[in-house]
Structure formats: structure tokens, C-alpha cells
N, C-alpha and C positions, 0 to 999 in steps of 0.2 A: 308511583305511576310515572311513566316516561312516554312522552309523545314521540312520534317518528315523522320525519318529513313526508309530506303528501297524504298523511292519514286524513280521513274525513270523519267529522263528528256532527251528529244531528241532535237538536233539542226535540224531545218527544212532546213538548208542550206547544211551542210556537213554530216549530219546523225550521228554525235557523240551521244553516249548514255551514260548517267551518272547515277550511283546509289548513293543515299545519304547514307553515312556510319554514319556520325555524324550530327545531326540537327543543323541548323544555321538560322540566320535572313536575310542573303543576298540573292539577286536575282541571279540565275544561268544564265550566259550569254555566248554565243558562237557565233563566227562570227559576233560580234557586235549587236546581237539580243537576247532578252530573250528566254530561252529554254522552250519547251513545255512539260508540265507534261503529262506523259503517264499513263493512268489508266486502270485497269483491267475491262473487260466488258463481258457481255453475249449477244449473238445475239438473235434477234427475230426469226432467222432461225435455226430450230432444227438441220439440217445437219451440220451447222457451229459449234454449241456447241458440237455435237457428236464427231467431229474430233479435237476439240481444248481445251475443258475444261479438266484440269488434273484429272485423276482418281487415288485415293490414297488407297492403301491396306496396312494393318498392316502385318509385317513379324516378324520372331523370333528376329531379331536384330534391327528392326526399322520400316522403311516404304519403299514401292515401289511406285513410281509415274510414271504413264504412261499417255502420252498426248492423250486424247480422248478415248471415249468408242469404237469408230471406229478408227482403226490405221491411224495416220496422215501421209501424204506423206512426203518423205524426198528427194525431187528432187532439182536440182539447181533452178528451177522456183518457187517452193513452199515447204518450209521447216520450221521446228522449229529451231530458232536461239539458244535459251537456255531454260533450265528448272531450277526452283529454288524450293527447299523444305524448309519451314521455320516453326520453332516451334512457337506456339502461343505467347510465351514470347520473341520471336525474339533472343534467345540466340544461337540456332542452325540454321545455314543457310548453305545449300549446293547448289552450282550452278554448272550445267553441261552445257558446251558449246557444241553444236552439229555440225557435219559436214554433209552436204548434200551428198546423195548417199553412205554414209558410216555408219552413226550411226542410231540406233533406237531411237525414241523419248521417252526414259524412263530413270529413275534415281533411285538409291537406296540411302537411308539415314539411316546411322547407328546411333541411338541415343536411350536414354531411355526416350524420350518424350512421353507424353500421347496423345498429340494432335498436328497436324501440318496442314498447308495449303500449297498450291503450286501454282505457276504461270508459264506460258509458253508464249514465244514471237514467234509469227508466222511472217515471213517476209512479208506476204500479209495482213493477217487479224488482226494483233495486239496482245495485251496482254490479256490472259484469266486466270482466277483464279478458283481453286477447293479447297474444304474443305474436311477434313477427317470426315466421319460420323461413329462415334464409335457404 
């Protein structure tokens, strides 16, 4: 088993969520069990993608990332936990943790990158990924 930079792993017992910063050969274990790799996905349901896939726009200073073409709810019951904007070379990474009933599901990344991708974790529907289309 080999981990990869930026992979996310979740413990199915205590819900710890771990992001790989440096790749390694060991197995990630929590609460005595191997952790589950969380992968980005797109749903077969258009409405789910419309509310979850990050939409990326170029700005003067970098990029703006908004979760969903349709605004995602930010309630206690249903919200985005975090958004990450990541340059293609993985040198620039910005993570914004969000608070239900308070924050909007968007993030600004200041960088001179030409290309980024982004991901967002919904507390109900999981991890979604969006690419910047130049």
C-alpha cells in the first residue's frame, strides 16, 4: 500500500479525517482498523452535481472557487465542511474550513498559477471535484 500526496482517509469508527502531506508505504490505521480512502466523485444525479461540484473562476489575483453552480445549503443538517483549491503541480494548496449557518461555500486563492482544481466535502454527499476550464 502506497499513499499519495493529498489523499484523504476517514476512520469509519470515530470519523477522524486525515490528509496525506508526504507519501509513504505504510497503511493508515485508526481505532484498530485500516482507514477508508475517500475519493472525489460525480453523481449520476444532475441536481447533486449542480450543488456540489466546485465552480472555478479566474480573478485578477488568482481564482475564486464556489461550491456548486446552484448555491449549496449551509445548515447544521447539510453543509460543506471544507473547500480546497489546488494548483496542478500541487505547490499551492489553500483549504478553507466552513461553519454551518455562518459561512458561504466559497474560497479565494491568490496565486500566479495558470491552472487549478478544487474539491469540497459535503457532510452528507461526500467529496466532489471541479477543474478549471481555461
